[in-house]
C-alpha positions in Angstrom: -7.6 -5.3 -20.4 -7.9 -2.2 -22.7 -6.9 1.2 -21.4 -9.0 4.5 -22.4 -8.0 8.0 -21.0 -10.4 10.5 -20.3 -10.4 13.9 -19.2 -11.7 13.3 -15.5 -8.4 12.3 -14.0 -8.9 8.5 -14.4 -8.2 5.7 -16.8 -10.9 3.2 -17.4 -9.9 -0.8 -17.9 -12.3 -2.4 -20.3 -12.6 -6.4 -19.1 -15.5 -9.0 -19.0 -17.3 -9.1 -16.2 -15.4 -11.2 -13.0 -11.9 -10.3 -14.3 -9.2 -9.9 -11.0 -8.3 -6.7 -10.3 -5.1 -6.1 -8.8 -3.3 -3.7 -6.2 -0.8 -1.3 -8.5 1.3 -1.4 -5.4 1.9 -2.8 -1.8 -0.1 -0.5 1.0 -2.9 -0.5 3.1 -6.3 -0.6 2.1 -7.8 2.4 3.2 -11.7 2.5 2.2 -13.6 0.2 0.8 -17.3 0.6 -0.4 -19.8 -0.6 -2.7 -18.1 -0.3 -5.6 -14.6 1.2 -4.6 -11.3 0.3 -3.1 -8.6 2.7 -1.8 -5.3 1.9 -1.1 -2.5 4.3 0.8 0.6 3.3 -0.6 2.4 5.8 1.8 4.6 8.8 1.2 1.1 10.4 0.0 0.3 8.3 -2.8 -3.3 6.9 -3.2 -4.6 4.4 -5.7 -8.6 3.9 -6.0 -10.0 1.5 -8.4 -14.4 2.5 -8.8 -17.0 0.7 -10.7 -16.1 -2.7 -9.5 -18.6 -5.3 -8.7 -17.1 -7.2 -5.7 -14.5 -5.9 -3.2 -12.2 -8.8 -2.2 -10.5 -7.2 0.7 -11.4 -5.2 3.7 -10.2 -1.8 5.3 -7.0 -1.7 7.2 -5.5 -4.9 5.8 -2.1 -4.7 4.1 -1.9 -5.6 0.4 0.7 -6.6 -1.6 1.6 -5.3 -5.4 -0.5 -7.6 -7.5 -2.5 -9.3 -4.9 -6.6 -9.5 -6.0 -8.4 -6.5 -4.3 -11.6 -6.7 -6.3 -13.7 -8.1 -9.2 -14.7 -6.4 -12.3 -18.5 -5.6 -13.5 -20.3 -4.5 -16.4 -18.9 -1.2 -16.7 -15.2 -0.7 -17.3 -13.1 -0.3 -13.9 -11.8 3.2 -13.2 -8.6 3.7 -11.9 -7.6 7.0 -10.2 -4.0 7.6 -8.6 -3.6 10.6 -6.4 -0.1 12.2 -5.2 -0.3 14.6 -1.9 -3.9 15.0 -2.8 -3.6 15.7 -6.6 -4.7 13.7 -9.4 -1.9 12.6 -11.2 -1.3 10.3 -14.6 0.2 7.2 -13.6 1.7 6.4 -17.1 4.9 8.0 -18.2 5.0 9.8 -20.9 8.1 10.1 -23.1 11.2 11.6 -21.1 9.4 11.0 -17.8 9.5 8.6 -14.9 6.3 6.4 -14.0 5.0 6.3 -10.7 
């Protein structure tokens, strides 16, 4: 996969259609819609993968880090992270600690 940063509080991962998208960390699936999966990791941390072709989980289930949650489609997968309702960059810069 190739990651691209944009100014819309998201990171996009380009991958061949049908690529498995996994949970970034363990948590409870909070929402599943046509093309997105939102996971509540606790302590105010929420991740959302969007623009997926197929969701592999249902709302309310617990998932582990690395567990498949979706399959990619024709467009890049959009990955968003929020902490206490505010968008955050999950990737550490020099001198920072990654989420």
